[in-house]
N, C-alpha and C positions, 0 to 999 in steps of 0.2 A: 332236203329242206330241214333247217335247224329249228328245233322246238324252243320256244321262249321259256326261260327259267327265271327264278326269283332268288334274291339273296336277302339276308337279314343283317342289318348293321346296328351298332351300338355306339353312341357318342356321349361322352361325359360333358355336360353343359357347365360344370363349375370350374373346369380347368382354365386358367388364365392364358395358357399358351395356344389354345384352340387346336388341339391335336385332331388329326383326321379321324373319321369314324372307323371303328374296328369291325372287321368282317366276322360274323358269328356262324353263319351257315350260307351255303350256296347250292346252286343247281336243284332248287326246290321246284318241281315241275308244275305246281298249281298255285295261282295267286291266293286263292282262299286258304289253302293250307299254310302258306307263308304268313298271311295275316293272322291266322288262328294261332300259330306258334308265337308270334310277336305279342299277341294279346295275353296268352297264357303265361309267358315269361314275365311280362309287366305285372300281371295280377298276382304273381307269386310273392310279390313284395307288399307289405302292409300299406305303405304310402305309394299309391300309383294313380295314374289317370290317363286320359286321352284328350288330345287337342284336336277337335273336329276341323278347325281352320287349316291345319297343316297335315292332318291325318297321321299324326305321330303319337305313339304311346310314350309314357314317361314313368319313371319310378325313382324313389329315393333310397339310396343304400349308404348307410353311415352318414357322412356329411356331403355326399355328392348326389346330384340329380342327373339321371341318365335318360337319354332319348333312345328309343328302339323302334326300328321301322323296317318294312320290307321294301325292296327296290327291284325293278321299277314299280311304282305304285299303281300304275294302270297299264 
């Protein structure tokens, strides 16, 4: 039986081309650990937040707004 694992993705919301999300981490064995990492990474930037509707964290770096999230979310 294969254990469910989680990944962390980063997406630049200000790019016009709509590049696909970048994989930052994978094979995280625990959903809470993956979500905690996402939260800590976003909070490490001065301008950051959380969208409860999409359950996605975001942060601003220079002139770009990035979304960061764990997948799968549930």
